[in-house]
C-alpha positions as CSV (number, residue, x, y, z in Angstrom):
1,M,103.1,93.7,124.7
2,K,101.9,95.5,121.9
3,P,104.5,97.3,119.8
4,D,104.5,100.8,119.8
5,V,103.6,102.5,116.6
6,E,104.5,105.7,117.1
7,T,107.8,104.2,116.3
8,L,107.5,102.1,113.0
9,G,107.4,103.9,109.6
10,P,107.2,103.0,106.2
11,D,111.4,102.5,105.9
12,N,110.9,99.7,109.0
13,I,107.6,97.8,109.1
14,V,108.1,95.6,106.9
15,A,111.9,94.1,108.9
16,F,109.3,94.5,112.1
17,L,106.5,91.7,110.6
18,G,109.2,89.9,109.4
19,S,111.2,89.7,113.0
20,I,107.5,89.3,114.2
21,F,107.6,86.3,112.0
22,E,110.9,85.2,113.3
23,R,110.7,85.8,116.4
24,R,107.3,84.2,117.6
25,G,106.0,82.4,114.2
26,G,107.1,79.2,116.4
27,E,103.8,79.9,118.0
28,E,100.7,77.1,118.7
29,Y,98.6,78.4,116.3
30,L,95.2,77.4,117.9
31,G,95.5,73.8,118.6
32,E,96.1,73.1,114.9
33,P,98.8,70.7,113.6
34,V,100.8,74.6,112.0
35,T,102.5,77.4,114.0
36,M,101.8,80.9,113.4
37,A,104.0,81.9,111.1
38,E,102.8,78.5,109.3
39,H,99.7,79.1,108.8
40,M,100.2,82.7,107.4
41,L,102.7,81.9,105.0
42,Q,100.5,78.8,103.9
43,G,98.4,81.1,103.3
44,A,99.8,83.4,101.2
45,T,101.5,80.5,99.1
46,I,98.9,78.6,98.4
47,A,97.5,82.6,96.7
48,E,100.5,82.7,94.7
49,Q,100.7,78.9,93.6
50,N,97.0,79.9,92.3
51,G,97.9,83.3,90.5
52,Q,95.6,85.5,93.2
53,S,96.5,89.5,94.1
54,Q,99.7,90.7,95.7
55,E,97.1,92.5,97.6
56,I,95.3,88.5,98.7
57,I,99.0,87.2,99.2
58,V,99.9,89.8,101.9
59,G,96.2,90.4,102.8
60,A,96.5,86.2,103.4
61,L,100.2,87.0,104.8
62,L,99.1,88.9,107.6
63,H,95.8,88.7,108.7
64,D,96.5,86.9,112.2
65,I,99.4,89.0,112.8
66,G,97.2,90.6,115.3
67,H,98.0,87.4,117.6
68,F,101.6,88.9,117.6
69,T,101.0,93.0,118.5
70,S,97.6,92.7,120.0
71,E,97.1,93.3,124.0
72,F,95.1,91.1,124.5
73,G,96.8,88.2,124.1
74,T,96.8,85.0,121.6
75,Y,93.6,82.6,122.0
76,H,93.3,79.4,124.6
77,P,91.1,76.7,124.0
78,D,89.8,77.8,127.2
79,D,89.0,81.2,126.0
80,T,85.1,82.6,126.9
81,E,85.3,85.8,125.0
82,D,86.6,86.3,122.0
83,R,90.1,88.8,121.8
84,H,89.2,90.9,118.3
85,H,92.5,89.9,117.3
86,E,91.4,91.4,113.9
87,D,90.9,94.8,115.1
88,A,94.5,94.9,116.9
89,G,96.5,93.5,114.1
90,A,94.6,96.1,111.8
91,E,95.2,98.9,113.8
92,V,98.9,98.5,113.5
93,L,98.9,97.7,109.8
94,Q,96.4,101.0,108.7
95,A,99.0,103.2,108.9
96,F,101.3,101.3,106.4
97,F,99.0,99.6,104.0
98,P,95.6,100.3,101.5
99,T,92.5,99.7,103.1
100,V,92.5,96.5,100.9
101,I,94.7,94.6,103.4
102,T,93.3,96.3,106.7
103,D,90.4,95.3,105.4
104,C,91.6,92.0,104.8
105,V,93.1,91.8,108.5
106,R,90.4,93.4,110.0
107,Y,87.2,91.3,108.9
108,H,88.8,87.8,108.5
109,V,86.8,86.9,110.8
110,A,83.1,88.4,110.3
111,A,84.0,86.8,106.5
112,K,83.7,83.2,108.9
113,R,80.3,84.4,110.2
114,Y,79.3,85.7,107.0
115,L,80.6,82.6,104.8
116,C,78.7,80.2,107.4
117,A,74.9,82.5,106.9
118,T,75.2,82.4,103.2
119,K,77.1,79.3,102.2
120,P,75.9,76.3,105.2
121,S,78.4,74.2,103.8
122,Y,81.3,76.5,105.2
123,Y,80.6,75.3,108.8
124,A,81.6,71.9,107.5
125,R,85.5,73.5,106.5
126,L,85.6,74.9,109.9
127,S,88.4,73.0,112.1
128,P,87.3,72.4,115.8
129,A,89.0,75.6,117.2
130,S,87.4,78.1,114.2
131,V,84.1,76.3,115.7
132,H,85.2,77.7,119.0
133,T,85.9,80.9,118.3
134,L,82.9,81.3,116.3
135,G,80.8,80.9,119.3
136,L,82.7,84.3,121.1
137,Q,82.9,85.8,117.9
138,G,79.3,86.0,117.9
139,G,78.0,82.4,115.1
140,A,76.6,83.2,111.9
141,M,75.9,86.7,110.8
142,S,72.0,87.5,110.9
143,A,70.6,88.5,107.6
144,D,71.1,92.7,108.7
145,E,74.5,91.7,109.1
146,V,75.4,90.3,106.0
147,A,73.8,93.0,104.8
148,E,75.9,95.2,106.0
149,F,78.3,93.2,105.5
150,E,78.1,93.0,101.6
151,K,78.5,96.2,101.2
152,N,82.3,96.3,101.6
153,P,84.3,97.5,98.5
154,N,86.6,94.9,99.7
155,L,84.1,92.2,100.0
156,R,86.0,89.5,97.5
157,E,89.4,90.1,99.0
158,I,88.1,89.5,102.5
159,I,86.2,86.5,101.4
160,A,89.1,84.8,99.6
161,V,92.0,85.4,102.1
162,R,89.1,83.7,104.7
163,Y,88.9,80.4,102.7
164,L,93.1,80.5,102.0
165,D,92.6,81.1,106.6
166,E,91.1,77.9,106.6
167,A,93.0,76.1,103.7
168,G,96.6,77.4,105.9
169,K,96.6,74.7,108.4
170,R,98.6,72.0,106.7
171,A,101.0,69.7,108.9
172,D,102.7,68.4,105.8
173,M,103.0,71.4,103.6
174,E,106.5,73.3,102.5
175,T,106.3,77.0,102.1
176,P,109.1,80.0,101.7
177,D,109.9,82.2,104.9
178,F,108.3,85.9,105.1
179,W,111.3,87.2,103.1
180,H,110.3,85.9,100.1
181,F,106.8,87.5,100.3
182,A,108.7,91.0,101.8
183,P,109.5,92.2,98.6
184,M,105.9,92.3,97.8
185,V,104.6,93.6,101.2
186,Q,107.4,96.7,100.7
187,R,105.6,97.4,97.1
188,L,102.2,97.9,98.3
189,V,103.8,99.8,101.5
190,D,105.2,102.2,98.9
191,S,102.3,102.3,97.0
192,H,100.4,103.4,99.8
193,V,102.7,106.3,101.3
194,A,102.9,107.9,97.8
195,Q,99.3,107.5,97.1
196,V,98.5,109.5,100.4
197,A,101.2,112.1,99.3
198,R,99.3,112.7,96.5
199,T,96.1,113.1,97.8
200,R,97.5,115.2,100.8
């Protein structure tokens, strides 16, 4: 069930996200050899190990949070329509995080469509589950969609998170838990809240 966002604030959003990882992170991830939590934690860990920015690390950590917060439920291999988990996740996060984070969440599906259109070899990287959802999500972008997508000022971070999405599907990878990343997540929340306050 979709959470009541009205009960969330800058002081408890990180704890709320952590509780999702703890309560529901063990759920199956699209038929992949990892759980939902393992998938997101792997992406964030790979980003951290490669010295990527905190925005990319947190974007990877939270990119699929909409699978848990969405009223549409989770993916099933028999699905015949898209469940738009990316929009559901971004809607929950947008009150607390800078646009670069919510864009990484909202557009990580679009980024798959973009890369399939602009880098034909990218399609070969997709798992069977990603190929299936690609069909539900509209397939590779058209030229007009590509041109529009490239206008996003956070394109670099969105694409980086998309590559981490594909990388975070290893059955043999050890990662820290959510709480390892929690201070970084909170810093982004605090920075965003302060920035919003300054512009009022």
